[in-house]
C-alpha positions in Angstrom: 195.7 -66.9 48.7 192.0 -67.3 47.2 189.7 -69.7 46.7 189.3 -70.9 43.0 186.5 -72.9 41.1 187.2 -74.1 37.7 185.2 -75.4 34.9 186.9 -77.3 32.3 189.9 -78.2 34.5 191.1 -81.4 32.3 190.8 -79.9 29.4 193.4 -77.9 27.8 193.5 -74.1 28.8 192.3 -75.2 32.0 194.7 -77.8 32.6 197.3 -75.7 32.6 195.0 -72.7 34.5 195.1 -75.4 37.4 198.6 -75.9 37.2 199.3 -72.3 37.5 197.0 -71.8 40.5 197.9 -75.0 42.4 201.8 -74.1 42.1 201.2 -71.0 43.4 199.7 -71.6 46.5 195.7 -71.4 45.7 193.1 -74.1 46.4 191.1 -75.3 43.4 187.9 -76.7 43.2 187.1 -78.6 40.0 184.2 -79.3 39.1 184.1 -82.0 36.0 182.3 -84.8 34.9 185.1 -87.7 34.9 187.2 -86.8 38.1 189.4 -89.6 36.9 190.6 -87.8 33.5 192.5 -84.8 36.0 195.4 -87.7 35.3 195.9 -86.6 32.5 196.9 -83.2 34.2 200.7 -85.5 34.7 201.7 -84.8 31.4 202.6 -81.3 32.8 202.4 -81.5 36.7 203.9 -83.2 39.3 201.8 -85.9 41.1 201.7 -84.3 44.3 200.0 -81.4 43.3 197.4 -83.2 41.3 196.9 -84.2 44.9 195.8 -81.2 45.9 193.0 -80.2 43.7 189.6 -80.8 44.8 187.3 -82.7 42.2 183.8 -81.4 42.4 181.9 -84.6 40.2 179.2 -83.3 37.8 177.9 -81.5 34.5 177.3 -78.4 34.2 174.7 -78.6 32.1 173.2 -79.2 35.8 172.2 -76.4 37.5 170.9 -77.2 40.8 174.4 -79.6 40.8 176.3 -75.8 39.7 174.6 -74.2 42.5 175.8 -76.9 45.1 179.3 -76.5 43.9 180.1 -73.6 43.9 178.2 -72.7 47.5 180.7 -75.7 48.7 183.5 -74.8 47.2 183.5 -71.1 49.2 185.0 -70.4 46.3 186.3 -66.2 46.1 186.7 -66.9 41.8 185.6 -68.7 38.5 186.9 -69.3 35.9 184.5 -70.7 33.4 186.4 -73.4 30.8 183.9 -75.8 29.8 182.8 -76.5 26.4 182.9 -78.7 23.7 185.4 -77.8 20.7 183.6 -76.4 17.3 183.7 -80.9 15.7 181.2 -81.4 18.7 179.4 -79.4 18.2 179.2 -79.2 14.2 178.1 -83.2 14.7 175.4 -82.9 17.7 174.3 -79.2 18.1 171.9 -79.9 20.7 174.4 -81.5 23.0 176.7 -78.5 22.2 174.3 -75.9 23.3 173.1 -77.6 26.3 177.1 -77.5 27.1 177.9 -74.2 26.0 175.3 -72.2 26.7 173.0 -73.5 29.2 176.3 -74.5 31.1 177.4 -71.1 30.6 174.2 -69.7 32.1 174.3 -72.2 35.1 177.5 -70.9 36.1 176.4 -67.5 36.0 173.3 -68.7 38.0 175.7 -70.6 40.7 178.0 -67.4 41.6 173.9 -65.3 41.8 173.8 -67.7 44.1 176.6 -67.6 45.7 176.6 -64.1 46.0 179.4 -63.4 44.0 180.0 -60.9 41.6 182.3 -61.5 39.1 182.8 -64.6 36.2 185.5 -65.3 34.2 184.9 -67.2 30.9 186.4 -68.4 27.8 184.7 -67.2 24.6 186.6 -67.5 20.7 187.7 -65.6 18.2 185.0 -68.4 16.2 182.0 -64.6 17.1 184.3 -63.8 14.3 183.5 -64.4 10.3 185.7 -65.6 7.3 188.8 -63.4 6.1 186.0 -62.3 3.8 183.9 -61.1 6.1 186.2 -58.1 6.9 188.1 -55.4 4.6 191.7 -56.5 4.1 190.6 -59.8 5.6 191.2 -58.6 9.3 189.5 -58.0 11.8 190.5 -55.9 15.5 188.3 -55.5 18.8 185.7 -53.8 17.5 185.1 -55.4 14.4 182.1 -57.1 14.4 180.5 -60.4 15.0 179.7 -62.5 12.0 180.1 -66.3 13.8 179.4 -69.0 10.7 179.7 -71.8 13.1 177.1 -73.4 15.7 180.4 -73.2 17.6 181.1 -69.7 17.2 177.6 -68.6 17.5 177.0 -70.5 21.7 179.6 -68.2 22.5 178.6 -65.0 20.9 175.4 -65.8 22.8 177.4 -66.2 26.1 179.1 -62.6 25.5 175.6 -61.7 25.1 174.2 -63.0 28.2 176.9 -62.2 30.5 176.0 -58.3 29.5 172.5 -59.1 30.5 174.0 -60.5 33.5 175.9 -57.8 34.5 172.5 -54.9 33.8 170.2 -56.8 35.4 172.1 -58.9 38.8 175.2 -56.7 38.9 177.5 -59.9 38.1 180.8 -58.7 36.5 182.4 -60.5 33.6 185.6 -60.7 32.1 186.2 -63.5 28.8 188.9 -63.9 26.5 188.6 -64.7 22.8 191.9 -67.0 22.0 192.9 -67.9 18.7 195.0 -71.1 18.0 196.2 -72.5 22.0 198.9 -75.5 21.4 201.2 -77.0 23.8 201.3 -80.4 26.0 196.6 -80.9 26.6 195.9 -79.5 23.2 194.1 -82.6 22.1 190.9 -81.9 21.0 189.4 -78.7 18.2 189.5 -78.5 14.4 193.0 -76.0 15.1 195.1 -79.0 17.6 197.2 -80.9 14.7 200.1 -78.6 15.1 200.1 -80.0 18.9 199.4 -83.5 17.3 202.4 -83.1 15.1 205.0 -81.6 18.0 203.8 -85.2 19.8 204.8 -86.9 16.3 207.9 -85.5 15.8 209.4 -86.6 19.0 207.6 -90.0 18.5 210.2 -89.6 14.8 206.8 -90.4 13.5 205.4 -88.7 10.5 202.3 -86.6 10.5 200.5 -84.2 8.4 198.8 -81.3 9.8 195.3 -80.2 8.6 195.9 -77.1 7.4 198.4 -74.5 6.1 198.5 -71.0 5.7 199.4 -68.5 8.3 197.4 -68.5 12.2 198.0 -66.5 15.5 199.2 -69.2 17.4 198.8 -68.6 21.8 201.1 -71.3 23.9 198.7 -73.1 26.3 200.2 -71.8 29.1 200.8 -68.0 28.1 196.8 -68.5 27.9 196.0 -69.6 30.8 198.5 -66.8 32.7 196.0 -64.4 30.9 193.0 -65.7 32.2 194.3 -66.1 35.6 195.6 -62.2 35.6 191.6 -61.1 34.2 190.7 -63.6 37.5 192.8 -61.1 39.6 191.7 -57.6 38.4 189.1 -55.8 40.4 186.8 -54.7 37.6 183.3 -53.6 36.9 181.7 -54.4 34.0 180.9 -56.9 30.6 184.3 -57.0 28.6 185.6 -59.2 26.0 189.2 -59.2 24.8 191.1 -60.5 22.4 194.2 -63.0 23.3 196.9 -61.4 21.0 200.0 -63.3 19.6 202.1 -63.5 17.3 201.0 -64.3 13.7 202.6 -67.1 11.9 202.7 -69.6 9.2 202.6 -73.4 8.9 206.3 -73.3 7.2 207.3 -71.3 10.5 205.4 -74.3 12.2 206.6 -77.1 11.1 210.8 -75.7 11.1 210.4 -74.8 15.0 209.4 -78.6 15.3 212.6 -80.0 13.2 214.5 -77.0 15.2 213.1 -78.8 18.4 213.0 -83.0 17.5 216.2 -82.6 14.8 215.1 -86.7 14.2 211.8 -85.7 12.9 213.5 -83.6 10.1 211.0 -83.7 6.9 208.6 -86.1 8.9 206.1 -83.1 9.3 203.7 -82.3 6.3 200.8 -80.4 6.0 197.9 -79.7 3.9 197.9 -76.4 1.8 194.4 -75.3 2.4 194.4 -72.3 4.8 192.3 -71.2 7.2 189.3 -69.3 6.5 189.5 -67.1 9.5 190.5 -63.7 9.3 194.0 -62.2 10.3 193.7 -60.4 13.8 194.8 -57.1 14.5 196.5 -56.9 17.9 195.4 -53.5 19.5 196.2 -54.3 23.1 192.7 -54.0 24.8 193.7 -56.5 27.1 197.2 -55.5 28.6 195.4 -51.7 28.6 193.6 -53.8 32.0 195.9 -56.1 32.9 199.3 -54.7 31.8 202.0 -56.9 29.9 200.4 -60.3 28.7 202.8 -63.4 28.3 203.8 -64.0 25.0 206.5 -66.7 24.7 208.0 -66.8 21.1 207.0 -69.8 19.2 210.1 -71.4 18.5 210.2 -71.5 22.8 207.1 -72.6 23.0 207.6 -75.3 20.5 210.4 -76.5 22.4 209.0 -76.3 25.7 206.1 -78.8 23.9 208.3 -81.2 23.0 210.1 -81.7 26.6 207.2 -81.9 27.8 206.1 -84.9 25.4 210.2 -86.7 25.7 209.3 -86.7 29.5 205.9 -88.2 29.5 207.8 -90.8 26.7 210.5 -91.7 29.2 
């Protein structure tokens, strides 16, 4: 078993990472500015397992605290997931840069101070441009990065900084770029409304998803397992991988929600405004590194999500 240092543990991907690690017997230290927010993990975890998380109160924008926290934990592995989502970066670019860019640098500096030689962190497909920026509206692993948002620019900055840390300090890193993550705990960000729709369906409430079209959807638990897989992989260098998944339409999303919650049939709708993002052509680069990557079928992921929300309501 390993000792893990996690940031963003009360977020969607971070919460599922912590759940998987704790249930597997690993020791988990969680740097969090609000330790009380770890209670939201009760949606997916037993209280006894939440109590096994070792919270370290603090903010990733504080470099000295980050160094002290990593040193205190005695961590062998770091998974850095703390970030402000796209709408928050748009509303407050200065704070977005402090958290998403400065915070990531602080984690690499903490790793350097602790003598750790690898950091796993989250990037985003927001580093790519709009569909009109790519031939056929499609991007793949080696497509040029053309970010169109502060959030995407900050994530691209982290990818370049990680390369410099490898070249200058010998700290290896692996980043994963998820696309649209859905499932319990996904309650923030511009693409979070399909998950809100699942919750509304379980409550028998009407809900309009904020966008339409097609996109690549990834179940939160699968995404977390991908981060853990790369954290456990021996690796040297500074690499970034797109996370693959099934491209589905919003009509398929709603059909799956109605199957999981038949009582909500006709209550879930969507705005017929597609996301501006290009389609993803998955060339399987991540699987070449870690082997088969978990990909829960959409219908099953939504069914499991609905079960979690039902249990919470009960």
